C-alpha positions as CSV (number, residue, x, y, z in Angstrom):
1,X,0.0,0.0,0.0
2,X,2.9,2.4,0.8
3,X,4.3,1.8,-2.7
4,X,1.0,2.7,-4.3
5,X,0.7,5.9,-2.3
6,X,4.3,6.9,-2.9
7,X,3.9,6.2,-6.7
8,X,0.6,8.2,-6.7
9,X,2.4,11.1,-4.9
10,X,5.3,11.1,-7.3
11,X,3.1,11.1,-10.3
12,X,1.1,13.9,-8.9
13,X,4.2,16.0,-8.6
14,X,5.3,15.3,-12.1
15,X,2.0,15.7,-13.8
16,X,2.7,19.2,-15.2
17,X,6.3,18.5,-16.4
18,X,7.7,17.7,-19.8
19,X,11.4,16.9,-20.5
20,X,13.2,18.1,-23.6
21,X,16.8,18.5,-24.9
22,X,18.4,21.9,-24.6
23,X,21.7,23.1,-26.0
24,X,24.3,24.4,-23.5
25,X,27.1,26.8,-24.3
26,X,30.5,25.2,-24.8
27,X,33.7,27.3,-25.3
28,X,35.1,24.5,-27.4
29,X,32.5,24.9,-30.2
30,X,34.1,28.0,-31.7
31,X,37.7,27.2,-30.6
32,X,37.7,23.7,-32.3
33,X,35.1,24.6,-35.0
34,X,32.7,21.9,-33.8
35,X,29.4,21.4,-35.7
36,X,27.5,19.6,-32.9
37,X,26.4,21.1,-29.7
38,X,26.4,19.8,-26.1
39,X,22.9,18.9,-24.9
40,X,21.3,18.6,-21.5
41,X,17.9,17.4,-20.4
42,X,15.7,20.3,-19.3
43,X,12.2,20.1,-17.6
44,X,9.5,22.6,-18.1
45,X,5.8,22.9,-17.3
46,X,3.6,21.5,-20.0
47,X,0.3,22.7,-21.3
48,X,-1.3,19.4,-20.2
49,X,-4.7,20.2,-18.8
50,X,-7.4,17.8,-17.8
51,X,-10.7,18.7,-19.4
52,X,-14.1,17.1,-19.1
53,X,-15.2,14.5,-16.6
54,X,-12.1,12.4,-16.1
55,X,-11.5,10.9,-12.7
56,X,-8.3,12.3,-10.9
57,X,-6.5,9.0,-10.8
58,X,-6.5,8.4,-14.5
59,X,-5.5,12.1,-15.1
60,X,-2.5,11.7,-12.8
61,X,-1.5,8.4,-14.3
62,X,-1.8,9.7,-17.9
63,X,0.2,12.9,-16.9
64,X,2.9,10.7,-15.3
65,X,3.0,8.6,-18.5
66,X,3.5,11.9,-20.5
67,X,6.5,12.8,-18.4
68,X,7.9,9.3,-18.5
69,X,7.7,9.1,-22.3
70,X,9.2,12.6,-22.8
71,X,12.1,11.7,-20.4
72,X,12.8,8.4,-22.3
73,X,12.6,10.0,-25.8
74,X,14.4,13.2,-24.9
75,X,17.0,11.4,-22.8
76,X,17.8,9.2,-25.7
77,X,18.3,12.2,-28.0
78,X,20.5,13.9,-25.4
79,X,22.6,10.7,-25.0
80,X,23.1,10.2,-28.7
81,X,23.8,13.9,-29.3
82,X,26.4,14.2,-26.5
83,X,28.1,11.0,-27.8
84,X,28.4,12.5,-31.3
85,X,29.6,15.8,-29.7
86,X,32.2,14.0,-27.7
87,X,33.5,12.0,-30.7
88,X,33.6,15.1,-32.8
89,X,35.5,17.0,-30.1
90,X,38.1,14.1,-29.9
91,X,38.8,14.4,-33.6
92,X,38.8,18.2,-33.9
93,X,40.4,19.6,-30.7
94,X,44.2,19.4,-30.2
95,X,43.8,19.2,-26.4
96,X,41.2,16.5,-26.3
97,X,41.5,13.4,-24.2
98,X,42.4,11.1,-27.0
99,X,44.9,13.5,-28.6
100,X,46.6,14.1,-25.2
101,X,46.9,10.4,-24.6
102,X,48.3,9.8,-28.1
103,X,50.9,12.6,-27.6
104,X,51.9,11.2,-24.2
105,X,52.4,7.8,-25.9
106,X,54.6,9.0,-28.8
107,X,56.5,11.7,-26.8
108,X,59.4,9.3,-25.9
109,X,59.7,8.3,-29.5
110,X,59.8,11.9,-30.7
111,X,62.4,12.8,-28.0
112,X,64.6,10.0,-29.4
113,X,64.6,11.5,-32.9
114,X,61.4,9.9,-34.3
115,X,59.1,11.8,-36.7
116,X,55.4,11.9,-37.1
117,X,54.3,10.6,-40.5
118,X,51.3,12.5,-41.9
119,X,48.9,10.4,-44.0
120,X,48.8,11.2,-47.7
121,X,45.7,12.8,-49.0
122,X,43.9,10.7,-51.6
123,X,44.2,12.0,-55.1
124,X,41.2,13.8,-56.4
125,X,39.0,11.7,-58.7
126,X,37.9,13.8,-61.8
127,X,34.2,13.9,-62.3
128,X,33.0,12.7,-65.7
129,X,29.9,14.0,-67.1
């Protein structure tokens, strides 16, 4: 019985909320010329209103489902977007985690007279038309 009451109380507190992805400012976007933006999950009041003769329990449950669905969908968007942002940042920024680890790994080789070999750019294929 306590579980049902606590679930009912939690759903009643969430009944007017909707979650959505929101971009956050990141100083690395302009410095590293990144295309993607860092995201966070934001919550805001929704325009969800109960109209007509609906019993309060079903209204609270349906409002709780609305919040649950928006959290799952928007949370997935934020997770995928931030993963893409992280991977782009690793490839573009010189001071990213992966580039720092790679430099720490090859630093002893460079100190002993080694050189970094840059990959050759593929030759341009002429368009025929």
